[in-house]
C-alpha positions in Angstrom: 8.5 -1.7 -17.2 9.9 -5.2 -17.2 12.7 -4.0 -15.0 10.1 -2.7 -12.5 8.0 -5.9 -12.6 11.1 -8.0 -12.1 11.6 -6.6 -8.6 8.3 -7.9 -7.2 8.2 -11.0 -5.2 5.0 -12.3 -6.6 3.3 -11.5 -9.9 -0.1 -12.1 -11.2 -0.5 -14.0 -14.4 -3.1 -11.7 -15.9 -3.7 -8.0 -16.0 -7.3 -7.3 -15.0 -9.6 -4.4 -15.9 -12.2 -3.1 -13.4 -15.6 -1.8 -14.3 -16.2 1.2 -12.2 -19.8 0.4 -11.5 -19.2 -3.3 -10.5 -20.3 -3.7 -6.9 -22.1 -7.0 -6.6 -19.0 -9.2 -6.3 -19.2 -12.5 -4.4 -16.3 -13.5 -2.2 -14.2 -15.9 -4.4 -12.0 -18.7 -3.2 -8.5 -17.4 -2.9 -6.0 -19.5 -4.9 -3.0 -17.2 -5.0 -4.0 -15.5 -8.3 -6.8 -13.3 -9.5 -9.5 -15.5 -11.2 -10.4 -14.5 -14.8 -13.1 -11.9 -14.8 -12.5 -10.6 -11.3 -11.7 -6.9 -11.1 -8.2 -6.1 -9.8 -9.1 -2.7 -8.5 -6.2 -1.2 -10.6 -7.0 1.0 -13.5 -5.1 3.9 -15.1 -8.3 5.9 -15.4 -8.8 6.9 -11.8 -10.8 5.7 -8.8 -12.7 2.5 -9.1 -14.1 1.6 -5.7 -17.2 3.4 -4.6 -16.8 5.0 -1.3 -19.5 4.8 1.5 -19.5 8.6 2.0 -20.5 11.1 -0.6 -18.0 13.1 -2.6 -17.4 16.8 -2.2 -19.2 19.1 -4.7 -17.6 22.3 -5.8 -16.1 24.2 -2.9 -18.5 22.8 -0.4 -17.7 19.6 1.4 -21.0 17.8 1.4 -20.8 14.7 3.6 -23.5 12.1 3.1 -24.0 8.5 2.3 -23.7 6.6 -1.0 -25.6 3.7 0.4 -29.1 3.3 1.8 -27.6 1.0 4.5 -25.2 3.6 5.9 -25.4 7.0 7.5 -22.5 9.5 7.8 -22.2 12.1 10.5 -21.7 15.4 8.7 -19.6 16.8 11.6 -17.2 13.9 12.3 -17.5 11.8 9.1 -18.3 8.7 11.2 -20.0 6.0 9.2 -22.8 3.9 10.9 -24.3 0.9 9.2 -27.6 -0.8 9.6 -27.6 -4.0 11.6 -28.1 -6.1 8.5 -25.3 -4.3 6.6 -22.9 -4.7 9.6 -23.7 -8.4 9.8 -23.1 -8.8 6.1 -19.8 -7.0 6.1 -18.6 -9.0 9.1 -19.4 -12.2 7.4 -17.5 -11.2 4.2 -14.5 -10.0 6.4 -14.2 -13.5 8.0 -14.3 -15.1 4.6 -11.6 -12.8 3.2 -9.4 -13.3 6.2 -9.7 -17.1 6.0 -8.4 -17.0 2.4 -5.7 -14.4 3.0 -4.1 -16.5 5.8 -3.0 -19.2 3.3 -2.4 -17.2 0.1 -1.3 -13.7 1.3 0.0 -14.1 4.8 1.8 -10.7 4.9 -1.4 -8.9 3.9 -3.4 -10.9 6.4 -1.0 -9.9 9.2 -1.4 -6.2 8.3 -5.2 -6.5 8.0 -5.4 -8.0 11.6 -2.7 -5.9 13.4 -3.6 -2.5 14.6 -0.5 -0.3 14.2 0.0 3.2 12.9 2.7 5.2 11.3 2.0 8.7 12.6 4.2 11.0 10.5 3.7 13.9 12.9 4.7 12.1 16.1 8.2 11.9 17.5 10.4 9.3 16.0 11.5 6.3 18.0 14.7 6.1 15.8 17.4 8.5 14.8 21.0 8.7 13.5 22.3 8.3 17.0 19.3 6.9 18.9 19.7 9.3 21.8 19.6 13.0 22.7 16.3 14.8 23.2 17.8 17.9 21.6 18.0 16.0 18.3 14.4 14.7 18.5 12.7 14.5 15.1 9.3 13.6 13.9 8.8 10.4 11.9 8.1 12.5 8.8 11.4 14.3 9.3 13.4 11.1 9.7 11.7 9.6 6.6 12.4 12.7 4.5 16.0 12.9 5.6 16.5 9.2 4.7 15.0 9.6 1.3 17.1 12.7 0.6 20.3 11.0 1.7 19.7 8.1 -0.7 18.7 10.5 -3.5 22.1 12.3 -2.9 24.0 9.0 -3.2 24.6 8.7 0.5 24.0 5.9 3.0 21.4 5.8 5.8 21.9 4.5 9.3 19.1 4.6 11.9 19.2 3.3 15.5 16.3 2.6 17.9 15.5 0.4 20.8 14.6 -2.5 18.5 17.9 -2.5 16.6 19.6 -0.8 13.7 18.6 -0.2 10.1 21.4 0.4 7.6 21.0 1.2 3.9 24.1 1.6 1.7 24.2 4.1 -1.1 22.8 2.6 -4.3 25.2 1.5 -7.0 24.7 1.0 -10.7 23.7 -2.5 -11.8 26.0 -3.9 -14.4 24.5 -5.9 -17.4 21.2 -4.1 -17.4 19.1 -3.9 -20.5 20.4 -1.3 -23.2 18.4 1.7 -24.1 15.4 1.4 -26.4 15.7 2.0 -30.2 13.3 4.9 -31.2 12.6 6.4 -34.6 14.3 9.7 -35.4 12.4 12.6 -36.9 15.0 12.9 -39.6 14.9 10.2 -42.3 13.3 7.6 -40.1 16.6 6.5 -38.6 16.8 4.8 -35.3 18.4 6.4 -32.3 19.3 5.0 -28.9 17.1 6.2 -26.0 18.8 6.2 -22.6 16.5 4.9 -19.9 17.0 5.8 -16.2 19.9 3.8 -14.8 19.0 0.8 -12.7 20.6 0.9 -9.2 20.6 -1.6 -6.4 21.3 -1.6 -2.6 20.1 -3.5 0.4 18.3 -2.5 3.6 19.8 -4.4 6.5 17.8 -4.6 9.7 19.7 -6.0 12.8 17.4 -6.5 15.7 18.9 -6.4 19.2 20.3 -9.8 20.0 18.9 -11.2 16.7 19.9 -12.2 13.2 20.2 -9.5 10.6 17.5 -9.4 7.9 18.4 -8.2 4.4 15.9 -6.6 2.0 17.2 -6.0 -1.5 16.2 -2.8 -3.2 16.5 -2.4 -6.9 15.2 0.3 -9.3 15.9 3.9 -10.3 17.4 6.3 -7.8 14.0 8.0 -7.2 12.3 4.6 -6.7 14.8 3.4 -4.2 14.8 6.8 -2.3 11.0 6.6 -2.1 11.1 3.0 -0.7 13.7 4.1 1.8 11.4 6.9 2.9 8.7 4.4 3.7 11.1 2.0 5.4 12.5 4.8 7.5 9.0 6.0 8.5 7.9 2.5 9.5 11.2 1.9 11.4 10.8 5.3 13.2 7.3 4.2 14.2 8.7 1.0 15.9 7.9 -1.4 13.1 10.4 -3.9 11.6 11.0 -4.1 7.8 9.4 -7.5 7.7 6.1 -6.1 9.0 5.9 -3.7 6.1 7.7 -5.6 3.3 4.7 -5.7 0.9 4.2 -1.9 1.3 7.9 -1.3 0.8 7.6 -3.1 -2.6 4.7 -0.8 -3.6 6.9 2.2 -2.7 9.7 0.7 -4.9 7.3 0.6 -7.8 6.8 4.4 -7.4 3.8 4.9 -5.2 4.5 8.0 -3.1 5.5 6.8 0.4 3.3 9.3 2.2 0.2 8.0 0.3 1.3 4.4 1.3 1.5 5.5 4.9 -2.1 6.6 4.7 -3.2 3.3 3.2 -1.2 1.3 5.6 -2.7 3.1 8.6 -6.2 2.6 7.2 -6.0 -1.1 6.5 -4.1 -2.0 9.7 -6.4 -3.9 12.0 -9.4 -3.4 9.6 -10.3 -7.1 9.7 -11.0 -8.6 13.2 -8.6 -11.5 14.0 -10.1 -14.9 14.5 -8.9 -14.7 18.1 -11.1 -11.7 18.8 -14.7 -12.1 20.0 -17.3 -13.1 17.4 -19.2 -9.9 17.9 -16.2 -7.7 17.0 -16.9 -6.3 13.5 -15.4 -4.2 10.8 -15.3 -0.5 11.5 -17.2 1.2 8.6 -15.5 4.5 9.2 -12.1 2.9 8.9 -13.2 1.0 5.8 -14.2 4.4 4.3 -10.7 5.8 5.0 -9.1 2.7 3.4 -11.2 3.0 0.3 -10.3 6.7 0.0 -6.6 6.0 0.5 -6.6 3.3 -2.1 -8.5 5.4 -4.6 -6.1 8.3 -4.0 -3.2 6.0 -5.0 -5.1 5.0 -8.2 -5.7 8.7 -9.0 -2.2 10.1 -8.2 0.2 7.3 -9.2 1.6 7.6 -12.7 0.2 5.1 -15.3 3.4 3.2 -15.8 3.6 2.4 -12.0 -0.1 1.5 -12.0 0.5 -1.1 -14.8 3.2 -2.7 -12.6 0.9 -2.6 -9.6 -1.7 -4.4 -11.6 0.8 -7.3 -11.7 1.6 -7.2 -8.0 -0.7 -9.7 -6.2 -0.8 -8.1 -2.7 -1.9 -4.7 -4.1 -4.5 -6.3 -6.3 -5.9 -8.5 -3.6 -5.9 -5.6 -1.2 -8.1 -3.6 -3.6 -10.3 -6.5 -4.3 -10.8 -7.1 -0.6 -11.8 -3.5 -0.1 -14.2 -3.8 -3.0 -15.8 -6.9 -1.5 -16.2 -5.3 1.9 -17.8 -2.2 0.2 -20.2 -4.4 -1.8 -21.3 -6.2 1.4 -22.6 -2.9 2.7 -25.3 -2.9 0.0 -26.0 -6.7 0.3 -29.2 -7.4 2.1 -29.3 -10.3 4.5 -32.0 -12.9 4.5 -33.5 -11.3 7.6 -34.4 -8.3 5.5 
């Protein structure tokens, strides 16, 4: 666990617990860490952020609203807010963005930039970078890259933006020994062998630019999963620097396909300050983001969730979604 946490660029000082019914959360001042008493959005017990749309019941998909200030189209799933709720959520979005720009700039950039990693679309990158007969989807490129790393091979992708090279991971010397565990016979201690820690680096060389190096450290499965996300984003035309914080989540162990869903849902969710004042948060997109975040909480193993609870960008992301959801039910003075 400490080996996993040691990879992360930034860590929170406290591990926070989130009450599942806590909705009325004021927008706090962002100081780079989670204030005591604020929910992190990360629990090992399942979903913790109330969605706007209703859950499915039994085998029937019943689409409705969990808020008196929102309606959900049963055919399309589109969410429409009342004027007061839309104004409230827009105000909270501006406050969140103002804080993120100084404390979590990578997250702020993702929140205000509309980009998508469409796994089913044709890849903009490949092993050779040319040849229509070898065209692959983004999903295929990502899966092939992850498989290559898992098999102890290297990865090399080429696109119009440059090259992405990832060497085969090698064992890290001097890692912590196995844990001592009690034996069932006579209470003696035996040595438990943990998964070996490996390391490699992803090197992105833009056309005519300076190479950027991103270290990757963890178990073989963790590194392969992170490489899958890196390859998917590169094949979608994004540079590793644009997705660095999500790559770290993949390195913890969050399935890269689930991270792609979350990345797509939060990209461009908050209107940039340069956009017109009347531009607001898309409630349907917010619903997708909450569902994607909750799905990660539900499906990621508890050990990885504990590490995620110490990863500031993931915690702040969940808290931001929670604050936006709470704003839907906040009545403005005009009501």
